[in-house]
C-alpha positions in Angstrom: 59.6 -26.5 171.3 58.7 -29.7 173.1 61.8 -31.2 175.1 63.2 -34.3 173.4 64.3 -37.5 175.1 67.6 -38.1 173.2 68.0 -41.6 171.7 71.6 -41.8 172.7 71.9 -45.5 171.7 72.1 -44.6 168.0 74.3 -42.3 166.1 76.4 -41.2 169.0 78.7 -38.4 168.1 82.3 -38.9 169.5 84.4 -36.1 170.8 86.6 -34.4 168.5 90.7 -35.6 168.5 92.9 -34.1 171.3 94.5 -30.7 170.1 96.9 -28.4 171.8 96.6 -24.5 172.3 98.2 -22.1 169.7 98.4 -19.4 172.2 98.1 -19.1 176.1 98.7 -16.3 178.6 97.7 -14.6 181.9 95.5 -11.8 182.2 95.4 -9.7 185.3 91.8 -8.8 186.2 92.3 -7.2 189.5 94.9 -6.3 191.9 94.4 -9.8 193.6 93.7 -12.1 190.6 95.7 -13.1 187.6 93.6 -15.7 185.1 95.1 -18.6 182.8 93.6 -18.5 179.4 94.3 -20.4 176.3 93.2 -20.8 172.5 93.2 -23.6 170.3 91.0 -24.7 167.0 90.8 -22.2 164.4 92.5 -18.7 165.0 90.0 -17.0 162.5 87.0 -19.2 163.4 83.9 -18.4 165.2 84.8 -17.9 169.0 83.2 -19.9 171.8 84.2 -19.4 175.5 84.2 -22.5 177.7 82.9 -21.9 181.1 83.9 -24.7 183.7 82.0 -25.8 186.7 82.2 -25.8 190.4 82.7 -22.9 190.9 86.5 -23.7 191.6 86.8 -26.5 189.1 89.1 -25.3 186.7 89.6 -26.4 182.9 91.0 -29.8 181.6 92.7 -30.4 177.9 89.7 -32.7 177.4 87.5 -29.7 177.3 88.7 -28.6 173.8 87.3 -31.8 172.4 83.5 -30.7 172.4 84.0 -28.4 169.5 85.3 -28.6 165.9 88.8 -27.3 165.7 88.2 -26.7 161.9 85.1 -24.3 162.8 85.7 -22.8 166.4 88.3 -20.5 167.8 88.0 -22.4 171.3 88.8 -20.0 174.2 89.4 -21.9 177.9 90.1 -20.0 181.1 90.4 -20.8 184.6 88.2 -18.7 186.9 89.4 -16.8 189.9 91.1 -19.1 192.3 90.8 -22.2 190.2 93.0 -24.2 188.0 96.2 -22.5 186.7 94.9 -18.9 187.8 96.4 -17.3 190.9 96.2 -16.8 193.7 95.3 -20.4 194.0 92.0 -21.2 196.0 91.6 -17.3 196.9 88.2 -16.1 198.2 89.2 -12.6 198.0 87.2 -10.4 195.4 85.7 -13.9 194.2 81.9 -13.4 193.4 79.5 -14.1 190.4 79.8 -10.6 189.5 83.4 -10.4 189.3 83.5 -13.6 186.9 81.0 -12.1 184.8 83.3 -8.9 184.4 86.3 -11.3 183.6 84.5 -12.8 180.9 84.1 -9.4 179.3 87.8 -8.3 180.2 89.2 -11.7 178.6 86.6 -11.1 175.4 88.1 -7.5 175.0 91.8 -8.8 175.5 91.4 -11.3 172.8 89.8 -8.8 170.6 86.6 -10.8 170.2 83.4 -8.9 169.2 80.9 -11.7 170.3 81.2 -15.4 171.3 79.3 -18.6 171.5 78.9 -19.2 175.4 79.2 -23.0 176.6 78.8 -24.2 180.1 77.6 -26.8 182.2 76.8 -27.2 186.1 78.0 -24.3 187.5 79.2 -23.2 184.4 75.5 -23.1 183.2 74.9 -20.6 186.1 77.7 -18.5 185.1 76.6 -18.7 181.5 73.2 -17.4 182.2 74.3 -14.8 184.5 77.2 -13.3 181.8 74.5 -13.5 178.7 71.7 -11.8 180.7 74.3 -9.2 181.7 75.7 -8.7 178.0 73.1 -10.2 175.5 74.6 -8.5 172.8 77.9 -10.5 173.0 76.4 -13.9 172.7 75.8 -15.5 169.7 74.4 -18.6 171.1 74.5 -20.7 174.3 75.0 -24.5 174.8 73.9 -25.3 178.6 74.3 -28.5 180.2 73.3 -29.6 183.7 71.4 -26.6 184.9 72.1 -25.1 188.2 70.1 -21.9 188.9 71.8 -22.0 192.4 68.5 -21.5 194.4 68.1 -22.8 198.0 66.1 -25.8 197.0 69.1 -27.0 194.9 71.7 -26.4 197.7 69.3 -28.1 200.4 68.7 -31.2 198.0 72.5 -31.9 197.5 73.7 -30.8 200.9 70.9 -31.2 203.4 69.8 -34.6 202.7 67.8 -35.2 199.4 70.7 -36.8 197.2 71.4 -38.7 200.4 68.3 -41.0 199.6 70.0 -42.2 196.6 73.9 -42.1 197.8 73.0 -43.1 201.6 76.7 -44.7 201.7 78.6 -41.6 200.1 76.6 -39.1 202.1 77.2 -40.6 205.5 81.0 -40.3 204.5 80.5 -36.9 204.1 78.2 -36.1 207.1 80.4 -37.9 209.4 83.2 -35.3 209.2 80.9 -33.1 211.2 80.4 -34.0 214.6 76.6 -34.9 215.8 76.4 -31.6 217.7 76.9 -29.6 214.6 74.5 -31.4 212.2 71.4 -29.8 213.2 71.9 -26.7 211.2 73.7 -26.3 207.9 76.1 -28.7 206.6 77.2 -26.3 204.4 77.9 -23.7 207.1 79.7 -26.4 209.1 82.1 -27.2 206.2 82.6 -23.5 206.0 83.9 -23.2 209.2 86.6 -25.9 208.4 87.4 -25.0 204.9 88.5 -21.4 206.2 90.1 -23.0 209.5 93.5 -21.7 210.3 94.7 -25.3 210.4 95.7 -26.2 206.8 95.4 -29.9 207.6 91.6 -29.1 208.7 91.2 -27.2 205.3 92.4 -30.2 203.5 90.5 -32.8 205.3 87.1 -31.1 204.8 88.2 -30.4 201.3 88.7 -33.9 200.5 85.2 -35.1 201.9 83.5 -32.5 200.2 84.9 -33.2 196.8 84.7 -36.8 197.2 80.7 -36.2 197.7 80.5 -34.6 194.7 82.6 -36.8 192.7 80.8 -40.0 193.9 77.3 -38.4 192.7 78.5 -37.0 189.2 77.9 -40.1 187.2 75.2 -42.6 186.5 77.6 -45.5 186.9 80.7 -45.2 189.3 83.7 -43.4 188.2 86.8 -44.3 190.2 89.1 -42.1 188.3 86.7 -39.1 189.0 86.5 -40.0 192.7 90.4 -39.9 192.9 90.3 -36.2 192.2 89.3 -35.8 195.7 92.8 -37.0 196.9 94.5 -34.1 195.0 94.7 -31.7 197.6 95.5 -28.9 195.4 92.4 -29.6 193.2 90.0 -30.3 195.9 91.0 -27.3 198.2 90.2 -24.8 195.3 87.0 -26.9 194.3 85.6 -27.2 197.9 86.6 -23.8 199.2 85.4 -21.6 196.1 82.3 -23.9 195.7 81.3 -23.6 199.4 82.2 -19.8 199.4 79.6 -19.2 196.5 77.0 -21.3 198.0 77.4 -20.1 201.6 76.7 -16.5 199.7 73.8 -17.6 197.7 75.6 -17.1 194.7 75.8 -13.6 195.2 72.5 -13.0 193.3 69.9 -10.4 194.6 67.3 -13.2 194.8 66.9 -16.7 194.7 64.8 -16.6 191.5 67.3 -14.2 190.0 68.3 -16.1 186.9 64.8 -17.2 186.0 63.5 -13.7 186.5 65.8 -12.3 183.8 65.1 -14.8 180.9 63.6 -12.3 179.0 66.9 -10.6 178.4 68.2 -13.7 176.6 65.0 -15.0 175.2 65.9 -14.2 171.5 69.3 -16.2 172.0 69.5 -19.7 170.4 70.3 -22.0 173.1 70.3 -25.7 173.5 69.9 -27.2 177.1 71.3 -30.8 177.5 70.3 -32.6 180.8 70.8 -35.9 182.1 67.5 -37.7 183.3 69.2 -39.0 186.4 71.7 -36.0 187.4 71.9 -36.2 191.3 74.1 -33.0 191.4 72.1 -31.0 189.4 68.4 -32.5 189.3 66.1 -32.2 186.4 63.8 -29.9 188.3 66.2 -27.0 187.4 66.1 -27.7 183.8 62.7 -28.2 183.7 62.1 -24.8 185.5 64.3 -23.0 183.1 62.5 -24.7 180.1 59.0 -23.4 181.2 60.2 -20.1 181.6 62.1 -20.1 178.5 60.3 -22.6 176.0 62.1 -21.2 173.0 65.4 -22.9 174.2 65.6 -26.4 173.0 65.7 -29.3 176.0 67.5 -32.4 175.3 66.9 -35.0 177.8 69.7 -37.8 177.7 67.7 -40.9 179.2 70.7 -42.6 180.2 72.8 -40.0 182.0 73.6 -38.4 185.1 75.7 -35.2 185.8 79.1 -35.2 184.1 79.6 -33.9 180.6 81.9 -36.6 180.0 79.1 -39.1 180.1 78.6 -40.8 176.6 75.1 -39.8 176.1 75.8 -36.2 177.4 79.0 -35.4 175.4 77.4 -36.8 172.4 74.5 -34.2 172.8 76.8 -31.5 173.5 78.7 -32.1 170.3 75.6 -32.1 168.3 74.2 -28.9 169.8 77.6 -27.4 168.7 77.4 -28.8 165.3 73.8 -27.1 165.1 75.3 -24.1 166.0 77.7 -24.0 163.3 75.0 -23.8 160.8 73.7 -20.7 162.4 77.0 -19.0 162.5 78.2 -19.8 158.9 
């Protein structure tokens, strides 16, 4: 199917009204980690699991609003070290494959035979890794802001590519690192500080790391989003866990692992929603995935950047979930 430039200026679908969970709990997934989970919507509806970004970003009540609560059984959970999961910002036993296993443990705990998988940014990475590992448990995929965690994507965002568009925000991010350490990898330089024995050094690095990403996430500036960086609890988990995954190349066996395994999920009904001007996860990744997987529908939102909360992107995500309803009955 040819990619479609979404005409988001007409027929915009709005998010569903806010809802509260009908159940929630904590699932111990290892000797170290316990995950927070919740369910909302229709208890006997078609299950959908929401995979948040970062890694380390955690979920928010607004995440429930992408789904029709009269049709979907909506499952949200905070990944290891993120949000309400404990221990907070913990890097021990925290890899992509631990998270893939956690999704299965949660599915089994909730007695769900199979589910729709919804993920954006890092959530798209995890959704691909999970579905390629357990294709028989996935009824469909809705992906946004594709991130394949390849070296060129990390280099684009942290080694100067995105700086061409946001030079002001970039200088603030770069300047936390002394000049004599900037010659190699800024990701490595931040790793050293985010794992310092001095908590204040960790916090300062976490605020700078988080602010850089929040400054670039929207096509138009969003002050509320940028202010998240000042929340030390949020920014510490977000920055430490994200950096940990990036230093370790996503714990994938090869740079092209997710593209190399598309055949395992080629049969799964999939919609990809991508902002044309996404600086965090530039469209090259969605395009590469589309070329490897032309069966997946690619919706390009011409007036959006990265965030799922931008009007054009949220509208297309709601439309994608509505289309999935027709397939699932």
